[in-house]
SEMARNU-677192 format. One record per residue (C-alpha): residue in one letter; chain; x, y, z. Coordinates in Angstrom, 3 decimals. Layout:
REM SEMARNU-677192
a; A; X; Y; Z
...
***
This chain:
REM SEMARNU-677192
m; A; 9.673; -18.051; 15.281
r; A; 13.298; -16.999; 15.625
g; A; 12.743; -13.382; 14.543
q; A; 10.002; -12.954; 17.079
s; A; 12.003; -14.460; 19.951
d; A; 14.967; -12.203; 19.097
f; A; 12.625; -9.232; 19.201
v; A; 11.334; -10.281; 22.609
r; A; 14.820; -10.789; 24.044
s; A; 15.789; -7.305; 22.917
l; A; 13.040; -5.689; 24.998
p; A; 13.699; -4.466; 28.563
g; A; 12.292; -6.298; 31.582
d; A; 11.961; -9.943; 32.510
p; A; 12.692; -12.028; 29.375
s; A; 10.654; -14.974; 30.591
a; A; 7.596; -12.800; 31.256
l; A; 7.912; -11.175; 27.857
s; A; 8.249; -14.583; 26.203
i; A; 5.012; -15.665; 27.837
q; A; 3.296; -12.503; 26.559
a; A; 4.649; -13.089; 23.040
g; A; 3.430; -16.672; 23.179
h; A; -0.004; -15.431; 24.163
f; A; -0.106; -13.129; 21.127
r; A; 1.091; -15.980; 18.953
r; A; -1.754; -18.230; 20.077
w; A; -4.072; -15.555; 18.709
h; A; -2.039; -15.563; 15.483
i; A; -0.688; -12.081; 16.052
d; A; 2.913; -11.389; 15.069
l; A; 4.031; -9.195; 17.973
p; A; 6.938; -7.350; 16.266
l; A; 4.749; -6.468; 13.284
l; A; 1.852; -5.405; 15.528
v; A; 4.066; -3.064; 17.568
l; A; 5.447; -1.449; 14.414
l; A; 1.990; -0.943; 12.890
i; A; 0.716; 0.674; 16.082
a; A; 3.772; 2.949; 16.203
v; A; 3.277; 4.184; 12.622
a; A; -0.492; 4.607; 13.098
f; A; -0.003; 6.606; 16.315
f; A; 2.618; 8.841; 14.702
g; A; 0.252; 9.285; 11.768
l; A; -2.516; 10.529; 14.072
i; A; -0.173; 13.173; 15.484
v; A; 0.680; 14.417; 11.996
l; A; -2.955; 14.186; 10.830
y; A; -4.152; 16.469; 13.637
s; A; -1.911; 19.220; 12.328
a; A; -2.434; 18.412; 8.639
s; A; -6.221; 18.646; 9.052
g; A; -6.001; 22.104; 10.612
k; A; -6.409; 20.892; 14.211
e; A; -9.748; 19.347; 13.267
l; A; -10.330; 16.831; 16.050
g; A; -13.345; 15.324; 14.262
r; A; -11.191; 14.077; 11.399
v; A; -8.731; 12.518; 13.838
l; A; -11.599; 10.785; 15.649
r; A; -12.893; 9.417; 12.337
q; A; -9.388; 8.160; 11.586
l; A; -9.388; 6.438; 14.990
i; A; -12.623; 4.704; 14.019
y; A; -11.067; 3.627; 10.724
l; A; -8.048; 2.314; 12.634
g; A; -10.311; 0.394; 15.017
i; A; -12.095; -1.232; 12.074
s; A; -8.755; -1.887; 10.366
f; A; -7.161; -3.553; 13.382
s; A; -10.319; -5.647; 13.808
g; A; -10.039; -6.710; 10.179
l; A; -6.371; -7.548; 10.687
f; A; -7.233; -9.754; 13.667
i; A; -10.019; -11.540; 11.784
v; A; -7.896; -12.217; 8.689
a; A; -5.014; -13.436; 10.880
q; A; -7.242; -16.197; 12.276
i; A; -7.825; -17.700; 8.829
k; A; -5.683; -20.711; 7.979
v; A; -3.221; -20.205; 5.167
k; A; -4.692; -23.104; 3.196
t; A; -8.111; -21.439; 3.521
l; A; -6.689; -18.133; 2.274
k; A; -5.248; -20.032; -0.658
s; A; -8.580; -21.633; -1.536
l; A; -10.478; -18.332; -1.148
a; A; -8.043; -16.320; -3.292
p; A; -9.529; -17.168; -6.729
l; A; -13.063; -16.628; -5.391
g; A; -12.072; -13.188; -4.138
y; A; -10.491; -12.452; -7.499
v; A; -13.636; -13.373; -9.435
l; A; -15.761; -11.329; -7.024
g; A; -13.437; -8.366; -7.503
i; A; -13.689; -8.578; -11.296
f; A; -17.488; -8.708; -11.007
l; A; -17.516; -5.624; -8.760
l; A; -15.233; -3.750; -11.166
l; A; -17.716; -4.485; -13.950
l; A; -20.485; -3.146; -11.706
v; A; -18.470; 0.049; -11.210
a; A; -18.322; 0.530; -14.978
w; A; -22.084; -0.011; -15.155
i; A; -23.642; 1.612; -12.068
g; A; -20.665; 3.056; -10.198
e; A; -20.699; 6.515; -8.621
g; A; -18.468; 9.249; -9.951
s; A; -16.539; 12.035; -8.283
k; A; -14.131; 14.618; -9.758
g; A; -14.360; 13.009; -13.198
a; A; -13.661; 9.467; -11.971
q; A; -16.127; 6.572; -11.636
r; A; -14.575; 4.329; -8.981
w; A; -17.131; 3.750; -6.219
l; A; -20.065; 1.493; -5.456
n; A; -22.823; 2.636; -3.125
v; A; -24.487; -0.239; -1.261
f; A; -28.054; 0.810; -0.403
g; A; -26.812; 4.235; 0.622
l; A; -25.007; 2.730; 3.630
i; A; -21.524; 1.847; 2.403
r; A; -19.496; 3.576; -0.305
f; A; -16.317; 1.758; -1.279
q; A; -13.849; 1.186; -4.105
p; A; -13.790; -2.403; -5.426
s; A; -10.261; -1.746; -6.686
e; A; -9.151; -1.901; -3.035
l; A; -10.226; -5.553; -2.866
m; A; -7.931; -6.352; -5.796
k; A; -4.905; -5.112; -3.838
i; A; -5.214; -8.332; -1.824
a; A; -6.935; -10.614; -4.326
v; A; -4.414; -10.195; -7.163
p; A; -1.196; -11.189; -5.333
l; A; -2.962; -14.014; -3.477
t; A; -4.482; -15.364; -6.695
v; A; -1.212; -15.269; -8.627
a; A; 0.470; -16.973; -5.647
w; A; -2.333; -19.573; -5.620
y; A; -1.784; -20.240; -9.323
l; A; 2.008; -20.540; -9.079
s; A; 2.087; -22.559; -5.852
d; A; 1.249; -25.831; -7.620
k; A; 3.388; -25.184; -10.714
i; A; 6.993; -25.958; -11.530
l; A; 9.211; -23.004; -10.651
p; A; 10.745; -21.045; -12.221
p; A; 7.583; -20.682; -14.329
k; A; 7.559; -21.759; -17.954
i; A; 6.257; -19.454; -20.670
q; A; 2.699; -20.828; -20.510
t; A; 2.533; -20.499; -16.728
l; A; 4.047; -17.031; -16.927
s; A; 1.524; -15.938; -19.575
i; A; -1.478; -17.015; -17.512
g; A; 0.032; -15.357; -14.423
l; A; 0.420; -12.131; -16.392
v; A; -3.234; -12.246; -17.442
i; A; -4.319; -12.716; -13.817
a; A; -2.156; -9.775; -12.737
v; A; -3.016; -7.368; -15.543
l; A; -6.722; -8.035; -16.244
p; A; -8.096; -6.102; -13.218
s; A; -5.765; -3.209; -14.014
l; A; -7.378; -2.789; -17.437
f; A; -10.756; -2.222; -15.791
i; A; -9.284; 0.098; -13.158
v; A; -7.345; 2.252; -15.634
m; A; -10.640; 2.968; -17.433
q; A; -12.231; 4.439; -14.274
p; A; -9.722; 6.231; -14.661
d; A; -7.237; 5.404; -11.886
l; A; -3.808; 4.919; -13.420
g; A; -1.871; 4.893; -10.158
t; A; -3.940; 2.155; -8.513
s; A; -4.011; 0.074; -11.691
i; A; -0.210; 0.111; -11.954
l; A; 0.262; -0.794; -8.290
i; A; -2.228; -3.657; -8.444
a; A; -0.561; -5.063; -11.551
a; A; 2.800; -4.680; -9.815
s; A; 1.603; -6.736; -6.841
g; A; 0.903; -9.641; -9.185
l; A; 4.136; -9.149; -11.114
f; A; 6.065; -9.286; -7.849
v; A; 4.705; -12.799; -7.294
l; A; 5.927; -13.852; -10.731
w; A; 9.324; -12.296; -10.041
l; A; 9.598; -14.054; -6.684
g; A; 8.641; -17.277; -8.439
g; A; 11.879; -17.041; -10.410
i; A; 11.352; -15.377; -13.791
r; A; 14.191; -16.121; -16.177
w; A; 16.372; -13.191; -17.247
s; A; 15.313; -13.675; -20.851
f; A; 11.688; -13.021; -19.860
l; A; 12.673; -9.911; -17.898
i; A; 14.658; -8.522; -20.814
g; A; 11.793; -9.300; -23.192
g; A; 9.359; -7.554; -20.860
g; A; 11.610; -4.507; -20.711
v; A; 11.812; -4.335; -24.504
l; A; 8.017; -4.675; -24.743
a; A; 7.562; -1.856; -22.229
v; A; 9.790; 0.452; -24.260
v; A; 8.054; -0.427; -27.537
s; A; 4.585; 0.079; -26.048
a; A; 5.446; 3.407; -24.382
w; A; 4.323; 5.563; -27.312
p; A; 0.978; 3.752; -27.954
v; A; 0.198; 3.927; -24.216
w; A; 1.008; 7.641; -24.149
q; A; -0.985; 8.358; -27.298
f; A; -4.077; 6.186; -26.864
l; A; -4.368; 4.980; -23.264
l; A; -3.468; 7.959; -21.100
h; A; -5.954; 10.766; -20.576
g; A; -4.947; 14.363; -21.191
y; A; -4.620; 15.203; -17.511
q; A; -2.427; 12.119; -16.963
r; A; -0.065; 13.195; -19.731
q; A; -0.043; 16.668; -18.167
r; A; 1.010; 15.220; -14.805
i; A; 3.968; 13.479; -16.398
m; A; 5.045; 16.626; -18.269
t; A; 4.658; 18.687; -15.090
l; A; 7.104; 16.353; -13.357
f; A; 9.942; 17.666; -15.536
n; A; 9.021; 21.360; -15.361
p; A; 6.428; 22.238; -12.689
e; A; 7.345; 25.939; -12.932
d; A; 5.921; 26.006; -16.459
d; A; 2.424; 26.247; -14.927
r; A; 3.020; 27.504; -11.399
l; A; -0.621; 28.340; -10.680
g; A; -2.066; 25.297; -12.421
a; A; -0.702; 21.813; -12.900
g; A; 2.583; 22.614; -11.155
w; A; 1.004; 24.108; -8.019
n; A; 0.844; 20.888; -5.980
i; A; 4.461; 19.910; -6.547
i; A; 5.817; 23.429; -5.999
q; A; 3.968; 23.867; -2.700
s; A; 4.900; 20.381; -1.562
k; A; 8.603; 20.886; -2.269
t; A; 8.431; 24.270; -0.527
a; A; 6.968; 22.645; 2.579
i; A; 9.571; 19.870; 2.581
g; A; 12.486; 22.256; 2.081
s; A; 11.324; 24.721; 4.727
g; A; 11.339; 22.002; 7.387
g; A; 15.105; 21.838; 7.423
w; A; 16.848; 19.483; 9.846
d; A; 14.387; 19.368; 12.756
g; A; 11.321; 21.193; 11.403
k; A; 9.297; 24.193; 12.493
g; A; 7.627; 22.300; 15.304
w; A; 4.330; 20.441; 15.620
l; A; 1.321; 22.568; 14.607
n; A; 3.654; 25.326; 13.345
g; A; 3.657; 24.464; 9.653
t; A; 2.657; 27.300; 7.351
q; A; 2.123; 25.646; 3.964
s; A; -0.707; 23.422; 5.200
h; A; -2.174; 25.748; 7.848
l; A; -2.419; 28.604; 5.357
d; A; -3.969; 26.238; 2.763
f; A; -1.143; 26.490; 0.266
l; A; -0.581; 22.714; 0.348
p; A; -3.399; 20.739; -1.345
e; A; -4.627; 17.398; 0.008
s; A; -2.458; 17.938; 3.066
h; A; -4.277; 15.284; 5.114
t; A; -4.239; 12.601; 2.399
d; A; -1.759; 12.247; -0.468
f; A; 0.572; 15.082; 0.616
i; A; 0.657; 14.433; 4.350
i; A; 4.377; 13.575; 4.240
a; A; 5.048; 17.200; 3.239
v; A; 3.334; 18.339; 6.448
l; A; 5.471; 15.907; 8.431
a; A; 8.644; 17.169; 6.749
e; A; 7.768; 20.817; 7.389
e; A; 6.954; 20.351; 11.071
f; A; 9.324; 17.524; 12.081
g; A; 12.040; 18.111; 9.510
f; A; 14.522; 15.624; 8.132
v; A; 14.678; 13.884; 11.512
g; A; 10.926; 13.196; 11.489
v; A; 10.986; 11.826; 7.948
v; A; 13.920; 9.528; 8.744
f; A; 12.110; 8.298; 11.857
l; A; 9.055; 7.339; 9.798
l; A; 11.238; 5.740; 7.126
f; A; 12.989; 3.717; 9.826
l; A; 9.641; 2.362; 11.055
y; A; 8.687; 1.530; 7.463
l; A; 12.033; -0.229; 6.988
l; A; 11.449; -2.377; 10.067
i; A; 8.003; -3.362; 8.741
i; A; 9.534; -4.327; 5.385
i; A; 12.294; -6.331; 7.093
r; A; 9.720; -8.152; 9.203
g; A; 7.646; -8.909; 6.105
a; A; 10.738; -10.296; 4.363
q; A; 11.472; -12.500; 7.381
i; A; 7.924; -13.870; 7.290
s; A; 8.240; -14.595; 3.574
l; A; 11.537; -16.435; 4.007
a; A; 10.234; -18.470; 6.961
a; A; 6.891; -19.412; 5.371
k; A; 5.976; -23.092; 5.488
n; A; 4.904; -23.380; 1.840
i; A; 5.355; -21.754; -1.561
f; A; 1.982; -19.995; -1.469
g; A; 2.763; -18.335; 1.852
s; A; 6.247; -17.338; 0.765
l; A; 5.088; -15.799; -2.533
a; A; 2.090; -14.043; -0.972
a; A; 4.060; -12.590; 1.944
g; A; 6.880; -11.466; -0.342
s; A; 4.489; -9.753; -2.742
i; A; 2.568; -7.981; 0.034
t; A; 5.833; -6.718; 1.511
l; A; 7.190; -5.504; -1.825
t; A; 3.886; -3.824; -2.662
f; A; 3.949; -2.002; 0.682
f; A; 7.459; -0.808; -0.142
v; A; 6.324; 0.469; -3.542
y; A; 3.398; 2.363; -1.978
v; A; 5.803; 4.178; 0.329
l; A; 8.230; 4.824; -2.536
v; A; 5.575; 6.148; -4.931
n; A; 3.930; 8.455; -2.388
m; A; 7.200; 9.975; -1.232
g; A; 8.441; 10.156; -4.813
m; A; 5.417; 12.076; -6.069
v; A; 5.324; 14.442; -3.073
s; A; 9.016; 15.284; -3.504
g; A; 8.666; 15.854; -7.255
m; A; 10.558; 12.753; -8.342
l; A; 7.508; 10.897; -9.685
p; A; 4.245; 12.050; -11.304
v; A; 1.330; 12.762; -8.975
v; A; -0.831; 9.623; -9.141
g; A; -2.980; 9.905; -6.013
v; A; -1.354; 7.199; -3.871
p; A; -1.820; 7.689; -0.092
l; A; 1.015; 7.292; 2.403
p; A; 0.468; 3.847; 3.965
l; A; -0.913; 3.833; 7.532
v; A; -0.596; 7.632; 7.799
s; A; -2.841; 9.317; 5.206
y; A; -6.459; 9.940; 6.150
g; A; -8.921; 7.438; 4.686
g; A; -11.037; 4.398; 5.373
t; A; -11.088; 1.854; 2.558
a; A; -7.361; 2.022; 1.823
m; A; -6.559; 1.701; 5.530
v; A; -8.778; -1.364; 5.971
t; A; -7.264; -3.017; 2.899
m; A; -3.709; -2.333; 4.055
f; A; -4.332; -3.807; 7.508
a; A; -6.097; -6.819; 5.996
s; A; -2.966; -7.517; 3.954
f; A; -0.929; -7.390; 7.154
g; A; -3.445; -9.841; 8.598
v; A; -2.444; -12.199; 5.785
l; A; 1.197; -11.727; 6.787
m; A; 0.362; -12.605; 10.378
a; A; -1.577; -15.702; 9.317
i; A; 1.486; -16.837; 7.369
s; A; 3.837; -15.931; 10.224
t; A; 1.891; -17.993; 12.808
e; A; 0.972; -20.869; 10.502
d; A; 2.824; -23.391; 12.654
t; A; 0.740; -22.484; 15.721
q; A; -1.925; -25.045; 16.601
r; A; -5.349; -23.873; 15.544
***
């Protein structure tokens, strides 16, 4: 692929030798530019995690295990033919809906939320993570054989596919995940060419439904999070604590930070969830503005590579799926950084590839495996 060859030619050393190496990766359906970027972000994340977890080496080792499983999952998914991914998408969607129903029936709860399934005491996972892949792939599967831009009937069915899982997830309750999963499906519809009249109508509907959603759908603590966004100082020791401490950590980092392992907000336990949702605040405090820009630059390169894969895809399904996965990744980064900096409500969205965690990491890398399968589709299998 042109983007990959350009990447190879830009590297130092013997171009012919590097081209051979890139070709070797390609035969294994691995997109070399994307792989290098993912490794770079994951490695940088481990450095930040060591400090964010209070120099707890055990947590870093567990994250390494999660990364090993995640990269293995990426490799496995990348070997699947795109047409097979397309045929499996609706099956995965139905399975995900079934598992979400099981969560409502026999799911395990924690901190007031019922989101997990425990499989014989061996594996504890969130079925909502499966929908992060199943929803965009299923909407792309549905649209791929339709006339584009979609007509009102096609658009309506696509909306149902995108929104239905979110209704189950928001009842767990998990508002942040439900919105992001619905967005991943809506991105497919948008990429399919929604007419401006539909977009305007959707915007009007969103405005009209704002009050009923606020009054009847949102829980009390969710409404409190939104109100805290506008005035966190109103409850400095309660609902506003997370945002105030996070903004303090970010601001104290200055241009180049206090230095690795020298952060005070996280090490003195002022910053909550410093190794998960608020890990970017630790990065900003210790590496400063320069460190944040460096991470954002790596994220930007990943997004650009995803866009290239979408544009170069060999079929509509691949193009829509790759575009949606890339846009969803962008939104995850945007929402996490927005909530940590006090620009968006706190919704519990981890920083992709950096925050500590297993299920979310595996799901994210599996989605990149889909991107790699689409990127190397022309390679003989």
